[in-house]
C-alpha positions as CSV (number, residue, x, y, z in Angstrom):
1,X,0.1,-0.4,0.0
2,X,1.0,3.3,-0.9
3,X,3.0,5.5,1.8
4,X,1.7,8.9,0.0
5,X,-2.4,9.0,-0.4
6,X,-3.6,11.9,-2.1
7,X,-4.7,13.1,1.3
8,X,-1.1,13.6,2.5
9,X,-0.8,15.3,-0.7
10,X,-3.6,17.6,0.1
11,X,-2.2,18.6,3.9
12,X,1.1,19.6,2.5
13,X,-0.3,22.0,0.2
14,X,0.3,20.6,-3.2
15,X,-2.2,20.6,-6.6
16,X,-2.8,16.8,-7.8
17,X,-1.0,17.8,-11.1
18,X,2.1,19.4,-9.0
19,X,2.2,15.7,-7.3
20,X,2.4,14.0,-10.8
21,X,5.2,16.3,-11.3
22,X,6.7,15.3,-8.1
23,X,6.4,11.5,-9.3
24,X,8.1,12.9,-12.8
25,X,11.1,14.7,-11.3
26,X,12.0,11.2,-8.6
27,X,10.8,8.9,-11.5
28,X,9.0,7.2,-8.4
29,X,6.8,7.9,-5.5
30,X,8.7,10.1,-2.3
31,X,8.6,9.1,0.9
32,X,7.4,11.5,3.4
33,X,10.4,13.6,3.8
34,X,10.7,14.1,0.6
35,X,7.5,14.8,-0.4
36,X,7.5,17.5,2.6
37,X,10.8,19.0,1.0
38,X,8.9,19.1,-2.2
39,X,6.2,20.9,-0.6
40,X,8.0,23.8,1.0
41,X,10.1,24.7,-1.9
42,X,7.3,24.2,-4.5
43,X,5.0,26.7,-1.4
44,X,3.9,29.9,-2.8
45,X,5.8,31.6,0.0
46,X,9.4,29.7,-1.5
47,X,8.7,29.4,-5.2
48,X,6.7,33.0,-6.3
49,X,4.9,30.2,-8.6
50,X,1.9,32.9,-9.2
51,X,4.6,35.9,-9.4
52,X,7.8,35.0,-10.7
53,X,6.5,35.4,-13.9
54,X,5.2,39.0,-13.5
55,X,8.2,40.0,-11.2
56,X,10.4,39.7,-14.3
57,X,9.3,43.3,-15.6
58,X,10.5,44.9,-13.0
59,X,13.6,47.2,-13.1
60,X,16.5,46.1,-11.1
61,X,19.7,47.3,-12.6
62,X,21.0,50.5,-12.0
63,X,25.3,51.7,-12.1
64,X,25.3,51.7,-8.3
65,X,23.0,48.1,-7.9
66,X,25.8,45.9,-7.0
67,X,23.4,42.7,-6.1
68,X,19.8,42.8,-7.2
69,X,17.0,40.0,-6.4
70,X,18.0,36.5,-6.3
71,X,20.0,37.0,-2.9
72,X,19.3,37.0,0.6
73,X,19.2,40.7,0.1
74,X,19.8,43.6,-2.5
75,X,23.1,45.5,-2.2
76,X,23.7,49.3,-3.8
77,X,26.6,51.3,-3.6
78,X,27.3,53.8,-1.5
79,X,30.6,55.2,-2.1
80,X,33.9,55.1,-0.1
81,X,33.8,51.6,-1.1
82,X,30.9,51.0,1.4
83,X,27.2,49.0,0.2
84,X,23.8,49.6,1.5
85,X,22.5,46.0,1.7
86,X,18.4,45.9,2.7
87,X,15.5,43.6,2.5
88,X,11.8,43.9,3.4
89,X,9.6,40.8,4.2
90,X,6.3,39.4,5.2
91,X,5.3,37.9,8.3
92,X,1.6,38.1,8.4
93,X,-0.3,35.0,9.2
94,X,2.0,34.6,11.9
95,X,1.5,37.7,13.2
96,X,-2.5,37.0,13.2
97,X,-2.5,33.6,15.2
98,X,0.3,34.8,17.5
99,X,1.2,38.7,17.1
100,X,4.0,39.3,19.8
101,X,6.0,35.8,18.5
102,X,5.1,36.3,15.2
103,X,6.0,40.1,14.6
104,X,9.1,38.7,16.9
105,X,10.7,36.3,14.3
106,X,9.7,38.3,11.5
107,X,12.6,41.1,12.6
108,X,14.8,38.3,13.4
109,X,14.2,36.9,10.0
110,X,14.9,40.1,7.9
111,X,17.5,40.6,10.0
112,X,19.7,37.5,9.4
113,X,18.8,37.9,5.8
114,X,21.0,41.3,5.9
115,X,23.9,40.2,8.4
116,X,23.8,37.0,6.3
117,X,25.6,39.4,3.2
118,X,28.0,40.6,5.7
119,X,26.3,43.6,7.0
120,X,26.2,45.1,10.0
121,X,22.3,45.9,10.5
122,X,22.1,49.2,11.6
123,X,18.1,50.1,11.3
124,X,14.6,48.5,11.1
125,X,11.3,49.5,9.8
126,X,8.0,48.2,9.3
127,X,4.5,48.6,7.5
128,X,1.9,47.2,9.7
129,X,-1.7,47.1,8.5
130,X,-4.9,46.3,11.1
131,X,-8.4,45.9,11.0
132,X,-11.4,48.3,12.1
133,X,-9.6,49.6,15.3
134,X,-13.1,48.6,17.5
135,X,-12.7,45.1,16.2
136,X,-12.9,43.1,18.9
137,X,-9.6,41.1,18.4
138,X,-7.5,44.4,17.0
139,X,-6.5,45.6,20.5
140,X,-5.0,42.5,21.2
141,X,-3.4,41.9,17.7
142,X,-1.8,46.0,18.1
143,X,-0.3,45.5,21.4
144,X,0.9,41.8,20.6
145,X,2.7,43.3,17.0
146,X,4.2,46.2,18.6
147,X,5.5,44.7,21.4
148,X,7.0,41.8,19.8
149,X,8.8,44.5,17.3
150,X,10.0,46.3,20.0
151,X,11.1,43.2,21.9
152,X,13.2,41.7,19.2
153,X,14.7,45.0,18.2
154,X,15.3,46.9,21.0
155,X,17.1,42.9,22.2
156,X,19.3,42.9,19.5
157,X,20.3,46.4,19.5
158,X,19.3,47.6,15.9
159,X,17.3,50.9,16.6
160,X,13.9,51.2,14.9
161,X,13.9,54.3,13.0
162,X,10.4,54.3,11.3
163,X,7.3,53.3,9.6
164,X,3.9,53.0,8.6
165,X,0.4,51.9,10.2
166,X,-3.0,51.7,8.2
167,X,-6.4,50.6,9.2
168,X,-9.1,49.0,7.2
169,X,-11.8,46.7,7.4
170,X,-10.2,44.6,5.5
171,X,-7.2,43.2,7.3
172,X,-10.2,42.3,10.1
173,X,-9.5,39.0,9.7
174,X,-5.7,38.6,8.3
175,X,-3.6,41.8,9.4
176,X,0.2,42.5,7.5
177,X,3.4,42.3,9.7
178,X,5.9,43.5,7.1
179,X,9.7,44.4,8.5
180,X,12.8,46.2,6.8
181,X,16.2,46.2,7.7
182,X,18.8,47.9,6.4
183,X,22.5,47.0,6.9
184,X,26.0,48.8,5.9
185,X,29.1,46.8,4.1
186,X,31.9,46.8,3.1
187,X,32.3,46.3,-0.9
188,X,34.8,43.9,-1.0
189,X,33.6,42.2,2.0
190,X,29.9,41.0,0.6
191,X,29.2,37.1,1.0
192,X,26.8,35.0,-1.8
193,X,24.9,32.0,-0.8
194,X,26.1,30.1,-4.2
195,X,28.2,26.8,-3.0
196,X,31.0,25.5,-4.5
197,X,34.0,23.2,-4.1
198,X,33.4,19.6,-3.6
199,X,34.5,18.4,0.0
200,X,34.1,21.2,1.5
201,X,32.2,21.0,4.8
202,X,28.9,22.2,5.3
203,X,27.8,23.4,8.8
204,X,25.0,24.6,10.9
205,X,25.9,27.5,13.6
206,X,23.2,29.1,15.8
207,X,20.5,27.8,18.2
208,X,19.6,24.0,18.1
209,X,16.5,22.8,15.7
210,X,13.5,22.0,17.7
211,X,9.7,21.5,16.4
212,X,8.4,24.9,16.1
213,X,7.5,26.2,12.6
214,X,7.2,23.1,10.7
215,X,4.7,23.9,8.2
216,X,5.4,27.7,8.6
217,X,5.9,28.0,4.8
218,X,3.2,26.0,3.7
219,X,1.1,27.7,6.3
220,X,2.0,31.1,4.8
221,X,0.9,29.9,1.0
222,X,-2.7,29.2,2.5
223,X,-5.8,31.5,3.3
224,X,-7.4,31.3,7.0
225,X,-9.8,29.3,7.8
226,X,-12.1,29.2,10.7
227,X,-8.6,26.9,12.6
228,X,-6.6,29.8,12.6
229,X,-5.8,29.5,16.2
230,X,-5.3,25.9,15.7
231,X,-2.0,26.9,13.6
232,X,-0.4,28.0,16.8
233,X,2.4,25.3,16.5
234,X,3.4,26.7,13.1
235,X,4.6,29.9,14.3
236,X,8.0,30.4,15.5
237,X,9.6,31.5,18.9
238,X,12.6,34.1,18.6
239,X,15.3,34.6,20.7
240,X,16.8,38.1,20.2
241,X,19.8,37.8,22.7
242,X,21.0,34.7,20.8
243,X,20.5,36.9,17.9
244,X,23.0,39.7,19.0
245,X,25.3,36.7,19.7
246,X,25.1,35.1,16.1
247,X,25.4,38.7,14.2
248,X,28.6,39.2,15.5
249,X,30.1,35.5,15.6
250,X,29.0,35.8,11.8
251,X,30.7,39.2,11.4
252,X,33.8,38.1,13.2
253,X,34.5,34.9,11.1
254,X,33.7,37.2,8.2
255,X,36.3,39.4,8.9
256,X,38.7,36.2,7.4
257,X,38.7,34.3,4.2
258,X,37.5,30.9,5.5
259,X,33.6,31.4,4.3
260,X,32.4,30.2,0.7
261,X,29.0,31.0,0.9
262,X,26.8,31.5,3.6
263,X,22.7,31.5,3.8
264,X,20.3,32.0,6.7
265,X,18.0,29.4,7.8
266,X,14.4,31.5,7.2
267,X,11.0,30.3,5.7
268,X,11.7,26.0,5.1
269,X,14.1,26.3,7.4
270,X,17.2,24.3,6.6
271,X,15.4,22.6,3.2
272,X,15.4,26.2,1.9
273,X,18.7,27.4,2.9
274,X,20.8,23.8,1.7
275,X,18.3,23.5,-1.5
276,X,18.8,27.3,-2.2
277,X,22.5,27.0,-2.0
278,X,23.5,24.3,-3.7
279,X,20.9,24.7,-7.1
280,X,22.3,28.3,-6.7
281,X,26.0,26.6,-7.2
282,X,25.3,23.8,-9.2
283,X,26.6,21.4,-6.9
284,X,25.0,18.3,-4.3
285,X,25.4,18.0,-1.2
286,X,25.4,15.4,1.5
287,X,23.8,16.0,5.0
288,X,24.1,13.3,8.2
289,X,20.9,14.0,10.1
290,X,22.1,12.7,12.9
291,X,24.8,15.5,13.6
292,X,22.1,18.4,13.1
293,X,21.9,20.1,16.7
294,X,18.7,19.4,18.4
295,X,16.6,20.4,21.7
296,X,14.2,18.0,21.3
297,X,14.6,13.8,21.7
298,X,13.3,11.4,18.6
299,X,12.8,14.3,16.1
300,X,12.6,13.1,12.8
301,X,14.8,14.0,9.4
302,X,11.3,14.9,8.1
303,X,10.8,17.7,11.2
304,X,14.4,18.8,11.2
305,X,14.7,19.6,7.2
306,X,11.0,21.3,7.9
307,X,11.4,23.1,11.1
308,X,11.7,26.9,11.3
309,X,13.2,27.8,14.7
310,X,15.1,30.9,14.7
311,X,18.3,32.4,14.5
312,X,20.4,29.4,12.8
313,X,22.7,29.8,9.7
314,X,23.9,27.5,7.3
315,X,27.5,27.9,5.7
316,X,30.3,26.2,3.5
317,X,33.7,26.3,4.5
318,X,37.1,26.4,2.6
319,X,38.7,23.1,4.3
320,X,40.8,22.7,7.6
321,X,38.7,26.0,8.7
322,X,36.6,24.1,11.0
323,X,38.6,24.4,14.1
324,X,38.9,28.3,13.5
325,X,35.2,28.9,12.9
326,X,34.3,26.3,15.8
327,X,36.2,28.6,18.2
328,X,34.0,31.6,17.2
329,X,31.2,30.5,18.0
330,X,32.1,28.5,20.9
331,X,33.0,31.9,22.1
332,X,29.5,33.4,21.8
333,X,27.9,30.8,23.2
334,X,26.4,29.2,20.0
335,X,25.9,25.7,18.3
336,X,28.4,24.4,16.0
337,X,28.5,21.2,14.1
338,X,30.3,20.4,10.4
339,X,26.9,18.5,9.3
340,X,27.6,17.5,5.7
341,X,29.6,18.3,2.4
342,X,29.4,19.6,-0.6
343,X,29.2,17.1,-3.7
344,X,29.5,16.5,-6.9
345,X,26.0,14.8,-7.2
346,X,23.5,17.6,-8.1
347,X,21.2,15.7,-5.7
348,X,20.1,16.2,-2.5
349,X,21.1,13.1,-0.1
350,X,20.3,13.0,3.6
351,X,21.2,10.3,5.8
352,X,19.6,9.7,9.1
353,X,20.4,6.9,11.4
354,X,22.6,5.1,9.3
355,X,19.9,5.4,6.5
356,X,19.2,7.0,3.4
357,X,16.0,9.1,3.9
358,X,16.2,12.0,1.1
359,X,17.6,11.5,-2.4
360,X,16.4,14.3,-4.4
361,X,17.5,16.3,-7.9
362,X,18.2,19.5,-6.8
363,X,17.3,21.0,-10.0
364,X,13.3,20.3,-10.2
365,X,12.9,21.6,-6.6
366,X,14.7,25.0,-7.4
367,X,14.7,26.0,-11.2
368,X,11.4,23.6,-12.2
369,X,9.1,24.6,-9.6
370,X,6.0,25.3,-10.6
371,X,5.5,28.4,-12.7
372,X,1.8,29.9,-13.2
373,X,0.8,32.2,-15.6
374,X,-2.9,32.4,-13.6
375,X,-5.8,34.1,-15.4
376,X,-6.2,37.7,-14.7
377,X,-9.2,40.3,-15.3
378,X,-8.3,44.2,-14.9
379,X,-9.7,46.0,-12.5
380,X,-12.4,48.0,-13.6
381,X,-11.6,51.7,-13.8
382,X,-13.9,54.3,-11.5
383,X,-15.9,57.0,-12.1
384,X,-15.0,60.6,-11.5
385,X,-16.8,61.7,-8.3
386,X,-20.6,62.5,-8.5
387,X,-21.8,65.5,-6.5
388,X,-18.8,66.4,-4.7
389,X,-19.5,67.2,-1.2
390,X,-18.9,70.9,0.7
391,X,-17.3,71.3,3.7
392,X,-19.8,73.2,6.0
393,X,-17.0,73.6,8.6
394,X,-13.1,73.6,7.9
395,X,-11.5,73.6,11.1
396,X,-14.0,71.0,12.3
397,X,-13.0,68.6,9.4
398,X,-9.3,69.3,10.0
399,X,-9.7,67.9,13.7
400,X,-11.6,64.5,12.2
401,X,-8.9,64.0,9.8
402,X,-6.0,64.7,12.4
403,X,-7.6,62.4,15.0
404,X,-8.4,59.9,12.4
405,X,-6.7,56.1,12.3
406,X,-4.9,56.6,9.6
407,X,-3.1,60.7,10.3
408,X,-3.1,60.2,14.0
409,X,0.2,60.1,15.8
410,X,1.8,57.2,15.4
411,X,3.6,58.6,19.1
412,X,2.1,55.0,21.3
413,X,3.6,53.2,19.0
414,X,7.4,54.3,18.2
415,X,8.0,55.3,21.7
416,X,7.7,51.3,22.6
417,X,10.9,51.1,19.9
418,X,14.2,51.9,20.9
419,X,15.1,54.5,17.9
420,X,18.2,55.7,19.4
421,X,20.6,52.6,20.3
422,X,23.6,52.8,17.9
423,X,23.5,56.7,18.5
424,X,23.3,57.0,14.9
425,X,19.7,57.9,14.4
426,X,19.9,61.4,13.0
427,X,15.8,61.5,12.3
428,X,13.6,60.1,14.7
429,X,9.9,58.2,13.4
430,X,7.7,61.4,12.9
431,X,9.0,62.7,9.6
432,X,9.0,62.1,6.1
433,X,11.8,59.4,6.6
434,X,14.4,58.2,8.7
435,X,17.5,59.1,8.6
436,X,20.9,57.5,10.2
437,X,23.9,58.1,10.2
438,X,26.9,55.9,8.4
439,X,29.3,55.6,11.4
440,X,32.1,56.9,11.1
441,X,31.4,59.3,8.1
442,X,29.3,62.2,7.1
443,X,27.1,60.5,4.7
444,X,23.6,59.4,5.6
445,X,21.0,56.9,4.9
446,X,17.0,57.6,4.2
447,X,14.7,54.7,4.7
448,X,10.8,55.1,3.9
449,X,8.2,52.5,3.9
450,X,4.9,53.2,1.9
451,X,2.0,51.9,0.4
452,X,-1.7,53.9,0.2
453,X,-3.7,50.3,-0.3
454,X,-7.0,52.0,-1.1
455,X,-5.4,53.5,-4.0
456,X,-4.5,50.2,-5.3
457,X,-7.8,49.0,-4.8
458,X,-9.5,51.6,-6.3
459,X,-7.0,51.3,-9.5
460,X,-3.7,48.5,-9.2
461,X,-1.9,50.6,-11.8
462,X,-2.2,54.2,-10.7
463,X,-1.9,52.8,-7.0
464,X,1.2,50.7,-7.9
465,X,2.8,54.1,-9.3
466,X,1.8,55.8,-6.5
467,X,3.5,53.9,-4.0
468,X,6.5,54.0,-5.7
469,X,6.7,57.8,-5.9
470,X,5.3,58.6,-2.4
471,X,8.8,56.8,-1.4
472,X,10.4,58.9,-3.8
473,X,9.1,62.1,-1.9
474,X,9.6,61.3,1.1
475,X,13.3,60.5,0.9
476,X,13.4,63.6,-1.4
477,X,11.9,65.7,0.9
478,X,14.7,65.0,3.5
479,X,17.3,65.8,1.0
480,X,18.1,62.4,0.1
481,X,18.8,61.1,-3.4
482,X,16.4,58.4,-4.1
483,X,18.8,55.3,-4.9
484,X,16.7,52.1,-4.6
485,X,13.4,50.1,-3.5
486,X,12.9,46.7,-1.7
487,X,9.0,45.8,-1.3
488,X,6.6,43.2,0.1
489,X,3.9,42.6,-2.1
490,X,0.9,41.5,-0.2
491,X,-2.0,40.4,-2.1
492,X,-5.1,38.1,-1.5
493,X,-5.9,34.8,-3.6
494,X,-3.7,34.7,-6.6
495,X,-6.5,31.6,-7.9
496,X,-9.2,34.9,-8.5
497,X,-8.8,36.4,-11.4
498,X,-9.8,39.7,-10.1
499,X,-7.4,39.3,-7.0
500,X,-4.3,38.4,-9.7
501,X,-5.4,41.6,-11.8
502,X,-5.0,43.0,-8.9
503,X,-1.2,41.3,-8.7
504,X,-0.4,42.6,-12.3
505,X,-1.7,46.4,-12.5
506,X,0.0,47.0,-9.2
507,X,3.2,45.7,-10.7
508,X,2.7,46.9,-13.7
509,X,2.3,50.7,-12.1
510,X,5.4,50.3,-9.7
511,X,7.6,49.1,-12.6
512,X,7.0,52.1,-14.7
513,X,7.7,54.7,-11.5
514,X,10.5,52.7,-10.8
515,X,11.8,53.1,-14.5
516,X,10.8,56.8,-14.9
517,X,12.1,57.8,-11.4
518,X,15.4,55.7,-12.0
519,X,14.9,53.9,-8.4
520,X,15.2,50.2,-9.0
521,X,13.6,47.2,-6.8
522,X,16.9,45.3,-5.9
523,X,15.1,43.2,-3.2
524,X,11.7,42.0,-2.0
525,X,9.1,39.3,-1.2
526,X,5.7,38.0,-2.0
527,X,3.0,37.3,0.8
528,X,0.0,36.0,-1.5
529,X,-3.5,34.3,0.0
530,X,-4.3,37.0,2.8
531,X,-7.5,36.7,3.2
532,X,-10.0,34.8,5.8
533,X,-12.9,33.0,5.8
534,X,-12.7,33.5,9.8
535,X,-14.2,37.1,9.0
536,X,-17.3,35.4,7.0
537,X,-17.7,35.3,3.3
538,X,-13.7,35.4,2.4
539,X,-12.5,38.3,3.4
540,X,-9.3,39.9,0.9
541,X,-7.1,42.2,2.4
542,X,-6.8,45.7,0.0
543,X,-3.8,44.8,-2.4
544,X,-1.2,46.1,-0.5
545,X,2.5,46.6,-2.4
546,X,4.5,48.0,0.6
547,X,7.6,50.0,-0.9
548,X,11.1,50.2,1.2
549,X,12.9,52.9,-0.4
550,X,16.5,54.0,1.0
551,X,18.3,56.9,-0.2
552,X,21.7,58.5,0.1
553,X,22.5,61.9,2.0
554,X,26.3,62.9,1.2
555,X,26.2,65.2,4.3
556,X,23.6,63.9,7.1
557,X,24.0,67.5,8.9
558,X,21.9,69.0,6.0
559,X,18.9,66.6,5.7
560,X,16.0,68.8,6.5
561,X,12.8,68.1,8.9
562,X,9.1,68.7,8.6
563,X,9.1,71.1,11.8
564,X,8.7,74.9,11.7
565,X,11.8,76.8,13.3
566,X,10.3,79.8,13.6
567,X,8.0,82.8,13.0
568,X,7.2,85.1,10.4
569,X,8.9,82.7,7.5
570,X,7.2,81.9,4.3
571,X,5.1,79.0,3.7
572,X,5.4,78.0,0.3
573,X,3.7,75.1,-2.1
574,X,5.7,73.1,-4.7
575,X,4.0,71.5,-7.5
576,X,0.3,72.6,-8.3
577,X,-2.6,70.7,-7.1
578,X,-6.2,70.3,-8.8
579,X,-8.0,69.3,-5.3
580,X,-8.4,66.0,-6.5
581,X,-11.3,64.3,-3.3
582,X,-11.0,60.4,-5.3
583,X,-10.3,57.9,-2.5
584,X,-9.1,61.1,0.3
585,X,-8.9,60.1,3.6
586,X,-11.3,63.4,4.3
587,X,-14.1,61.6,1.5
588,X,-14.0,58.7,3.9
589,X,-14.0,60.5,7.4
590,X,-16.1,63.0,7.3
591,X,-18.8,61.8,4.8
592,X,-18.4,57.9,4.8
593,X,-17.8,57.4,1.3
594,X,-14.7,55.2,-0.2
595,X,-15.4,56.2,-3.6
596,X,-13.8,57.8,-7.0
597,X,-10.6,57.3,-8.5
598,X,-7.3,57.6,-6.6
599,X,-5.3,60.8,-7.8
600,X,-3.4,60.6,-11.2
601,X,0.5,60.3,-11.0
602,X,2.9,62.2,-13.3
603,X,6.2,60.9,-13.1
604,X,7.7,63.5,-14.8
605,X,6.2,65.9,-12.6
606,X,7.4,63.9,-9.9
607,X,11.0,63.8,-10.8
608,X,11.2,67.4,-11.4
609,X,9.9,68.6,-8.4
610,X,11.8,66.2,-6.1
611,X,14.9,67.4,-8.1
612,X,13.9,71.0,-7.3
613,X,13.6,70.0,-3.3
614,X,16.9,68.6,-3.1
615,X,18.3,71.4,-4.8
616,X,16.8,74.1,-2.2
617,X,17.9,71.4,0.7
618,X,21.4,71.3,-0.3
619,X,21.4,75.1,-1.1
620,X,20.1,75.5,2.4
621,X,17.2,77.8,1.2
622,X,14.9,75.8,2.9
623,X,13.9,75.7,6.6
624,X,11.0,73.0,6.7
625,X,9.8,70.7,4.2
626,X,7.1,68.2,4.1
627,X,5.5,66.2,1.4
628,X,1.6,66.3,0.7
629,X,0.7,63.3,0.6
630,X,-2.6,61.5,2.9
631,X,-5.3,64.5,4.1
632,X,-4.0,67.0,1.3
633,X,-2.1,70.4,2.1
634,X,-3.9,71.4,5.4
635,X,-3.2,67.9,7.1
636,X,0.6,69.2,6.2
637,X,0.7,72.3,7.3
638,X,-0.8,70.9,10.4
639,X,1.8,68.4,10.8
640,X,4.7,70.8,10.5
641,X,2.8,73.1,13.4
642,X,2.4,70.8,15.1
643,X,5.9,69.5,15.3
644,X,7.4,72.6,15.9
645,X,4.6,74.3,17.9
646,X,4.7,76.9,15.8
647,X,1.5,78.1,13.8
648,X,0.3,79.2,10.8
649,X,-1.8,82.2,8.8
650,X,-2.6,80.3,5.5
651,X,-4.2,82.2,2.3
652,X,-7.1,80.1,1.2
653,X,-7.8,76.5,1.9
654,X,-11.0,76.7,2.9
655,X,-12.8,74.6,0.8
656,X,-12.3,71.1,0.8
657,X,-10.7,70.3,-2.7
658,X,-8.0,73.3,-1.3
659,X,-7.7,72.0,1.6
660,X,-7.9,68.2,1.6
661,X,-7.1,67.1,-1.7
662,X,-4.4,64.4,-2.3
663,X,-2.9,65.6,-5.3
664,X,0.5,63.8,-5.7
665,X,3.8,65.7,-6.9
666,X,3.6,68.3,-4.0
667,X,5.4,69.4,-1.3
668,X,5.2,72.2,1.7
669,X,8.4,74.6,2.4
670,X,9.5,76.9,4.7
671,X,11.7,79.8,3.7
672,X,12.6,83.3,5.3
673,X,13.3,84.0,1.3
674,X,11.8,83.9,-2.0
675,X,11.3,80.0,-3.7
676,X,11.2,80.9,-7.2
677,X,8.7,78.9,-9.7
678,X,6.6,77.7,-6.3
679,X,3.2,79.5,-4.7
680,X,3.6,81.2,-1.7
681,X,0.6,80.2,0.5
682,X,1.1,81.7,4.3
683,X,3.3,82.5,6.9
684,X,4.3,80.6,10.1
685,X,3.5,82.6,13.4
686,X,0.6,82.2,15.4
687,X,-0.6,79.5,17.8
688,X,-3.8,78.2,15.3
689,X,-4.1,76.4,12.6
690,X,-7.0,76.9,9.8
691,X,-8.9,78.6,12.7
692,X,-8.2,75.7,14.7
693,X,-6.1,76.3,17.9
694,X,-2.5,73.9,18.1
695,X,-3.7,72.7,21.8
696,X,-6.6,70.7,20.3
697,X,-4.9,69.8,16.9
698,X,-2.9,68.5,19.2
699,X,-5.1,66.5,21.4
700,X,-6.9,65.8,18.4
701,X,-3.8,64.0,16.7
702,X,-2.1,62.3,19.8
703,X,-5.4,61.0,21.1
704,X,-6.3,58.1,19.1
705,X,-3.7,55.5,19.9
706,X,-3.5,55.8,24.0
707,X,-7.8,56.3,23.7
708,X,-7.8,52.7,21.7
709,X,-5.3,50.9,23.5
710,X,-6.4,52.0,27.5
711,X,-4.7,49.8,29.7
712,X,-2.6,49.0,26.7
713,X,-1.1,52.7,26.5
714,X,0.6,51.9,29.9
715,X,2.9,50.1,28.4
716,X,4.2,53.0,25.9
């Protein structure tokens, strides 16, 4: 009787057609260990089988790109023999099931992606999406996620310097937790994952392997049913103190020339790390499973290969360097074991208790994973807004918008993160982009995460463009030259043609914007099946292609901030707003309508206005800069006024379109002199904005999170 039944195949997330491909690749029936390895490597999370065909359209090259997609993280040249290494990843499903550990291990995993390439991590960011604030589960999820991010990042000693948060009912049953890490390395000390050298030792370092996280990659590639809480055992458990030791031990060994290749054990653990290293190098591998450090008794090869226990790395060393490497890892109190060797067979062979328990050709696992051109239908274009409402009271509307979930101050969140550890954070959370000094130099890295999911839902192509453009704008607003993008593409079930249409549309918009702005994509992650049957009716998230942007400042001390600096300065508007209210926060929060098309993005204007702003900052001609985004011009001015505790006297802006239109490509700047080509819209001074006192604005802006979190607010 067959060991592998159709039910077992289905439990492993493989379709009958995919199982036929497994039979063809092996020329026989797999055993359970082999089936498990195929299932995780061919999962959506590891193989990108629904998105690979479309990801190829993205621009990934520029003269400053050292390494684009395909490695653990992207690498760009930042001059002086230095490189910035960065990536963004999702930990959505684990964070819904177990918010503290899901978010914490998301941070741990993205840190490993960066330091595995030889970089010292210098900054963490995150992009979070929650459901309705009044949803009965949401306060628990917010508290757990925020404490998980802070608990891990603070303990490991890497500053969390910024991020973004949205709320929408579409995330009620499936929140999004996207984590980003940026590191700095020497360009002649960058490490890659391709294994080579027949006979070279394969080494396991870090924590021991347990049974946590088994089937994590498969779980992350399925939508949620009613049994979400039963999936708790698939969520990994993290230890940031071990991760800190692992960072230091890896960087110490990297200072030698002992490492041939290195890969972190992320999704699918020992399976994905070993398969990726061997397949990229065109070699085979032989692993002795009895030598894998284990923290639980009686583990099978299946469990060891599929475990997603945290804080583990796999390396190929030069022969004869094992003792040197072992001494370093033991000094840092970490496990070290030679568990196998590189072979010339092109196969993955696993031996356990003296028996061969797996013998798989590597090419089908990595190169021949299923690739689907799934049917897709474009999202219908939205009709322009009919019967655009007027504002009865601009001041009252401003208070409503400033207090709304998507605009309100995130202070409650970021005060739980250590954003100053390492003493190189120049701009703290709360501005357009974070700025981190590159230690020992005058240079600074600017970092931002951006996406407006309601725009992407209304028009995926325009929303994809806007996500990239806003990241470009936020980097430019602090004075940085935007260099490259990482992304985290969060969507619902790609087997639904309308969802696949969102994916294709967003990628088209992103690609167009990246080309026009010379802003290539160097790394990323795809997270699909983000929908939940638990909320009733198969709730799909809004399409959320989160963009992580990185830019460079030649002199960090010249970076601009959003705060008004004093009274009597001119307030200038760069760009030409048209008063676009479709999909605006004002329309939603004041009138309860989510209607119309999103604001159009003119990429040539975006580039020209950003270049103008960067030049003004470099020349020292502006005292404060803020881009116009959610909430429009009046909200941007109010945020600048609150940051500097200086009011504003504005000319006009007494109608909703001028005050709250979310037109793209616009910036507010302040200056003591004239700004050619800009429109003067007012003067700094006084203690109000738009007829509303700064005290009332601050109370509205700062009140949302403490009120929502109640007792949890005391944890801040």
